[in-house]
VEXVEXSE-29150 format. One line per field, with one value per residue (C-alpha): x, y, z; residue in one letter. Coordinates in steps of 0.02 Angstrom, whole numbers, plus 50000, padded with zeros to 5 digits. Each point is the difference from the previous one (the first is absolute). Layout:
REM residues N
px = c(X  ...)
py = c(Y  ...)
pz = c(Z  ...)
rest = c(A  ...)
REM end
This chain:
REM residues 542
px = c(49746  50041  49834  50073  50071  49832  49920  50134  49958  49816  50031  50066  49822  49932  49828  49969  49812  50003  50063  49949  50165  50092  50185  50035  50141  50065  49980  50038  49973  50114  50076  50058  50182  49978  49875  49975  49977  49931  50117  49957  49982  50060  49860  49986  50001  49880  50046  49998  50150  50058  50111  49844  50017  49853  50113  50154  50157  50155  50147  50099  49877  50000  50191  49998  49901  50127  50112  50182  50117  50169  49986  49996  50169  49984  50109  49872  50078  49858  49861  49891  49989  49914  49851  49901  49947  49898  49879  49818  49926  49822  50009  49932  50133  50102  50155  50033  50114  49863  49868  50101  50034  49815  49951  50121  49985  49910  49929  49929  50147  50024  50032  50030  49842  50073  50119  49950  50161  49991  50072  49959  49919  50039  50093  50070  50153  49979  50181  50063  49844  50034  49857  50012  49893  50104  50017  50181  50053  49902  50026  49880  50081  49969  49986  50081  50126  49996  50176  49951  49845  50106  50117  49856  49902  49949  50140  49889  49845  49933  50029  49815  50004  50154  49909  49852  50116  50088  49833  49898  49859  49890  50059  50082  50152  50105  50027  50025  50052  50158  50140  50111  50158  49924  49956  50176  50076  49887  50042  49970  50030  49901  49957  50163  50092  49891  49860  49908  50072  49826  49999  49813  49971  50112  49871  49883  50145  50042  49817  49980  50159  49943  49823  50066  50117  49857  49879  50121  50073  50176  50129  50111  50180  50059  50086  49850  49877  50100  50023  49815  49951  50115  49933  49820  50028  50092  49888  49850  49927  49822  50017  49872  49989  49835  49910  50061  49901  49944  49948  50032  49841  49951  50003  49838  49961  49925  50016  49911  49886  50033  50005  50069  50148  50145  50095  50054  50126  49959  50042  49868  49867  50053  49969  49815  49970  49918  50081  49884  50001  49967  49839  50077  49846  49872  50107  49971  50075  49831  49931  50097  49934  50155  50054  49829  49961  49928  50012  49917  50131  50023  50166  50017  50100  50149  50007  49978  50153  50104  49956  50034  50168  50079  50155  49961  49829  49919  49944  49818  49896  49838  49899  49964  50129  50141  50176  50119  50165  50080  50146  49976  50120  49980  50066  49999  50146  50063  49970  49904  49884  49916  49870  49838  50018  50153  49907  49875  49899  50040  49880  50129  49896  49949  49816  50019  50100  49859  49872  50098  50021  49819  49928  49909  49869  49982  49859  50032  49995  50135  50111  49981  50048  50156  50050  49985  50058  50062  49976  50185  50151  50057  49864  50044  50168  50068  50141  50090  49882  50126  50025  49814  49988  50145  49914  49831  49895  50147  50017  50167  50043  50013  50046  50092  50048  50175  50035  50062  49990  49811  49981  49947  49875  49928  49976  49926  49877  49950  49966  49906  49883  49964  49965  49890  49892  49993  50089  50088  50171  50048  50136  50143  49955  49986  50161  50101  49943  50038  50176  50036  49932  50095  50166  49995  49854  49969  49978  49894  49834  49825  49912  49813  49891  49914  50129  49912  50078  50001  49942  50081  50171  50152  50043  50173  49935  50012  49860  49934  50028  50174  50113  50117  50156  49929  50121  49924  50092  50115  49925  50103  50009  49848  50031  49998  49830  50009  49972  49912  50040  49883  50036  49875  49872  49940  49822  49885  50144  49974  50161  50000  49949  50133  49970  50041  50014  49858  50062  50175  50072  49984  50039  49943  49840  49849  50076  49884  50030  49911  50003  49887  49895  49967  50051  50121  50061  50161  49937  50056  49829  49885  49834  49918  50124  50096  50189  50115  50103  50168  49933  50069  49893  49943  49903  49817  49840  49918)
py = c(49107  49847  49913  49829  50066  50080  49830  49926  50124  49967  49815  50037  50046  49835  49964  49846  49969  49910  50154  50139  50087  50100  50035  50182  50046  50176  50019  50176  50095  49985  50167  49940  49952  49849  49862  49891  49816  49885  49859  49836  49859  49824  49877  49846  49856  49855  49850  49886  50034  49956  49863  49897  50004  50029  50098  50105  49893  50030  50088  49840  49899  50128  50002  49811  50023  50114  49932  49988  50048  50077  50186  50039  50060  50133  50134  50134  50125  50125  49878  50140  50078  49842  50039  50152  50069  50142  49985  50054  49834  50043  50167  50102  50134  49934  49895  49848  50094  50129  49864  49915  50163  50045  49826  49989  50173  49987  50175  50073  50021  50175  49995  50119  49963  50060  49852  49888  50032  49960  50139  49960  49865  49887  49838  49868  49910  49823  49958  50114  50065  50181  50118  50121  50146  50051  49889  50052  49880  49853  49873  49867  49832  49849  49870  49875  50113  50010  49929  49855  49968  50000  49863  49901  49981  50171  49995  49887  50110  50117  50187  50021  49873  50081  50167  49921  49932  50168  50090  49867  50086  49845  49968  50112  49887  50024  50188  50092  50177  49997  50113  50035  49951  49831  49966  50043  49886  49857  50028  49832  49896  49843  49959  49905  50160  50134  50012  50155  50072  49994  49825  50006  50016  49859  49861  50104  50043  49816  49956  50135  49944  49820  50058  50104  49864  49875  50116  50040  49824  50060  49876  50005  49943  49875  50128  50116  49858  49930  50170  50043  49829  50018  50173  49945  49843  50093  50152  49995  49825  50062  50143  49980  50055  50085  49972  50100  50138  50110  50153  50174  50096  50164  50007  50016  50094  49860  49813  49918  49852  49827  50007  50177  50025  50010  50049  50168  50056  49991  50185  50039  49902  50078  50172  49955  49950  50136  50059  50014  49996  49826  49951  49917  49961  49860  49860  49820  49853  49912  50135  49914  49822  49907  49825  49973  49877  50124  49885  49856  49870  49940  50089  50159  50147  49955  49823  50066  50111  49861  49883  50131  50057  49834  49974  49814  49921  50037  49850  50027  49900  49978  50006  50185  50054  50020  50025  49892  50021  50093  50113  50187  50140  50150  50151  50111  49905  49901  49832  49842  49906  49831  50005  50102  50039  50106  50101  50143  50071  50184  50131  50106  50151  49955  50000  50143  50100  49971  50056  50159  50035  49988  49828  50072  50063  49833  49875  49841  49903  50106  49984  49811  50005  50100  49884  49847  50074  49860  50099  50042  49926  50168  50016  49848  49917  49856  50059  49946  50029  50102  50116  50028  50036  50121  50091  50001  50143  50113  50090  50019  50157  49892  49826  49922  49818  49955  49920  50154  49908  49997  50185  50059  49859  50033  50185  49968  49874  50121  50137  49879  49941  50177  50056  49851  50023  50190  50021  50161  50029  50117  50128  49908  49835  50078  50099  49853  49888  50134  50025  49813  49973  50149  49951  49812  49944  50132  49871  49879  49974  49952  49876  49994  49935  49833  49862  49892  49861  49820  49882  49843  49997  50065  50182  50075  50168  50076  50111  49982  50185  50012  50120  49940  49915  49986  49922  49896  50009  49855  49907  49918  49812  49918  49919  49813  49925  49911  49814  49914  49819  49898  49825  49877  49955  49821  49974  50029  50066  50135  50099  50188  50096  50131  50185  50041  50151  50007  49993  49939  49851  49840  49817  49864  50016  49963  50065  50097  50169  50141  50190  50118  49852  49946  49834  49993  49861  49983  49981  50022  50065  50135  49961  49987  49871  50117  49961  50137  50079  49922  49832  50020  49971  50148  50021  50038  49989  49831)
pz = c(49376  49895  49967  50042  50163  50039  49981  50112  50137  49980  50026  50173  50049  50061  50070  50106  49996  50167  50089  49880  50028  49866  50004  49967  49882  49983  49812  49937  49841  49850  50044  50170  50021  50112  50030  50154  49961  50134  50050  49918  50125  49964  49975  50108  49876  49993  50108  49847  49891  49827  50069  50032  50188  50116  50119  49986  49975  50103  49921  50027  49897  49859  50002  49976  49839  49918  49863  50052  49858  49966  49964  49815  49938  49865  49927  50038  50119  50020  50041  50070  49827  49939  50113  49949  50169  50071  49854  50000  49951  50050  49906  50145  49991  50149  49978  50110  50120  50034  50016  50138  50091  49997  50056  50146  50074  50167  49974  49839  49882  49929  49813  49857  49901  49835  49989  50146  50093  50186  50107  50180  50105  50147  49967  50115  49932  50063  49966  50138  50089  49947  49955  49855  49944  49849  49847  49971  50138  49929  49864  49936  50029  49890  50138  49882  49912  49810  49985  50114  49896  49841  50059  50077  49838  49934  49871  49895  50017  49868  50020  50038  50141  50076  49996  50089  50135  50024  50020  50092  50095  50008  50178  50134  50020  49841  50025  50163  50051  50106  50059  49849  50092  50046  49819  49945  50131  49948  49817  49913  50155  50038  50182  50026  49951  50081  50128  50062  50162  50079  50073  50035  49812  49943  50004  49893  49884  49974  49976  49868  49911  49979  49954  49856  49939  50006  49908  49860  49993  50036  50064  50153  50004  50130  50112  49995  50034  50145  50081  49989  50065  50149  50042  49984  50102  50138  50020  49884  50000  50014  49876  49862  49819  49962  49835  49851  49921  50145  49902  50068  50041  50079  50188  50097  50158  50102  50013  49852  50021  49930  49812  49991  49886  50120  50156  50065  50128  50184  50011  49867  50094  50166  49925  49977  50181  50106  50160  50149  50189  50067  50089  50153  50105  49998  49929  50053  49908  50007  49883  49861  49989  49945  49952  49923  49862  49876  49849  50094  49956  50179  50028  50101  49933  50110  49930  49823  50019  50080  49857  49867  50068  50049  49893  49999  49993  50167  50101  50045  50121  49904  50161  50012  49869  50126  49932  50101  49907  49856  49958  50019  49957  50114  49903  50154  50078  49848  50083  49959  50118  49991  50138  49988  50184  49956  49870  50014  49856  49997  49935  49906  50047  50177  50046  50124  49873  49875  50129  50038  49814  49944  50040  50150  49876  49909  50019  50099  49837  49920  50153  49991  49816  50042  50142  49887  49835  49887  49839  49998  50089  50066  50132  50106  50023  50103  50115  50158  50148  50099  49851  49984  50186  49988  49857  50090  49929  49954  49834  49907  50097  50157  49938  49852  49968  50060  49830  49905  49834  50021  50039  49827  49978  50173  49966  49828  50072  50139  49873  49886  50138  50058  49822  49960  50154  49994  50167  50047  50079  50138  49966  50085  49917  49827  50019  50066  49858  49870  50069  50003  49825  49930  50079  49978  49891  49868  49861  50101  49912  50055  49888  49964  50139  49988  49982  50132  50102  49942  50136  49934  49920  50089  49978  49994  50052  49826  49944  49825  49983  50065  49911  49866  50066  50174  50123  50137  50167  50030  50145  50133  49985  50074  50168  49993  50031  50168  49998  50143  50036  50108  50060  49927  50131  50014  49942  50147  50106  50130  49971  50025  49843  49962  49970  49820  49884  49872  49821  50044  49909  50101  50007  50007  49899  50109  50161  50116  50079  50088  49995  50099  50057  49821  49923  49853  49888  49901  49821  49819  49949  50064  50082  49829  49940  49886  50006  50062  49860  50044  50060  50176  50154  50104  50160  49964  50098  49992)
rest = c(M  N  S  Q  L  S  K  K  L  Q  R  T  L  V  V  F  P  A  I  A  M  V  V  S  V  G  C  V  S  A  S  S  A  H  T  D  V  S  P  I  A  K  K  A  P  S  I  V  N  E  M  G  S  A  A  W  P  T  A  L  S  V  L  A  R  L  K  V  A  T  P  I  A  T  G  T  K  D  K  R  A  R  F  R  H  W  S  D  L  D  K  D  G  C  D  T  R  S  E  V  L  I  A  E  S  S  T  P  A  Q  I  D  A  A  K  C  Q  V  I  E  G  D  W  L  S  L  F  D  G  V  R  H  T  N  T  S  N  L  Q  I  D  H  M  V  P  L  A  E  A  W  V  S  G  A  A  S  W  S  A  A  K  R  E  Q  F  A  N  D  L  D  D  P  R  P  L  I  A  V  T  A  E  M  N  R  K  K  N  A  G  A  P  H  Q  W  L  P  P  S  K  S  Y  R  C  T  Y  L  S  D  W  V  A  I  K  N  K  W  K  L  S  V  D  V  V  E  R  N  A  I  R  K  L  L  T  T  S  C  K  T  T  T  V  A  P  W  G  S  K  Q  T  A  S  T  T  T  I  P  S  K  G  A  S  G  S  Q  T  A  L  A  V  L  A  T  I  P  Q  A  K  E  Q  Q  T  G  Y  Q  R  S  L  F  K  H  W  S  D  L  D  G  D  G  C  S  T  R  E  E  V  L  I  A  E  S  L  T  K  A  Q  V  D  A  Y  G  C  K  V  V  A  G  D  W  Y  S  P  Y  D  N  R  R  Y  E  Y  P  S  D  V  D  I  D  H  V  V  A  L  K  E  A  W  D  S  G  A  H  S  W  S  A  S  K  R  E  Q  F  A  N  D  L  S  D  E  R  S  L  I  A  V  K  D  S  E  N  Q  S  K  S  D  K  D  P  S  N  W  L  P  K  N  S  A  Y  L  C  T  Y  L  A  N  W  V  A  V  K  A  Q  W  G  L  S  M  D  T  S  E  W  G  R  I  K  N  L  L  T  S  S  C  A  T  T  T  I  A  P  W  G  S  G  K  S  T  G  A  A  S  T  G  G  S  S  S  A  P  V  G  T  T  A  P  V  A  S  P  A  P  A  V  P  Q  S  T  V  A  Q  Q  P  S  G  G  S  G  T  I  P  T  I  T  P  G  A  Y  C  T  P  E  G  A  K  G  T  F  N  A  K  S  Y  V  C  A  T  T  N  A  S  G  V  P  Y  S  N  G  R  A  R  W  R  Q  G)
REM end
């Protein structure tokens, strides 16, 4: 076996100290014809990117940074020949095409070790949603085609820089394995000339396109820019561009802890979860002490989640840390809500399901930790109360969110929580999840555990470990915040005090109201004197 290739295979053996788990790779002797190479998972990049932002920018904002210029007119007909591609820049015995095929196969790729030629594997072509096991039906697509790069600025590059672009493995986005026919149809087309048939992939496709152009400082022409902007504005406003440089690394066999090197597919994590018959006796909700204040900051777990997940700054009554208003997106039904009374905090893996799956043997302290887990935003989520009640204690074999766009995320989160807490799955649950992941979410990844919730600033629901090009669901427009108007009462008057809605906008300032036998005042500040974010008066206790 080529010594460099041998080293490459050895590098796919990765040990995570926190979990003491080694990934097994089927290395064979030099006399063997074929070698199995473990699939290389895509790393979840750091939340701070090279653009200097503390959070992932939207694709629209990155598009706005791109230089707009007329395509370079040159006499060069065969622009592709100006880019030396499928090189072996890292000198490991595998050319770029083989590197991508090995990286993107969802099962260990089978290769001819003598020349690092990939023979078989399992690839999902994101352009059309077709799976392939034979490389003859696949091509490696340059997301921004070489001819497009040439006319957008690469014509002035050195030959070495063009070779780097054509073989860019520093990030998963520039090169992708797709159905050969799709690659031929795309040819050198920009997004205003060609889009992938898979509509669910288009937001990610556009995000990746602008990310690559931004990284390599390539321009866009006016028609291209306007078309991308229209598509993003219409369907992908919340789509983000992840930081550049997410290295490819060997996949692991269980969910890594915070600080581990990367993500792995939900299917890979699912494979590590034991199947066992459920323990369905002895459960009581009171056995899981929930909505505690484990960090002692005066806010219960429910209020912590409401504050963390409000899309706008949550309005909090300082007396008792009670959230009175905010803006919450419920991914289960793809709706937004402004009143805490409309929102439940869902345990993604319900307490009874946890009990049945292993928590019955835990200590009371560990059950309390599970019920109030703020170490990662996947454990607890703010959703419409009726959706939470519909879900109850059901697992994915009996209940799925009505918002189909959230299916893959929901399944990945379920698997992540079960893996993190060492919970088992029953046969029907495990089988149903595997079938759904295989058919609809084969490339969905699970990021390292430990990206805890922030309890202050608004959150858009994006995890710091979200996969590259993650597309957030497009939420329905928020319903208008109701405004209560109360006639000004004369000083010392004995008029009837109206019943109001806590947190609603109100006028005039200073008006009095009541709700559930408690007194409220129309004010522009909270009870501590801190002004509300938009300066408008709201009903608060006082």
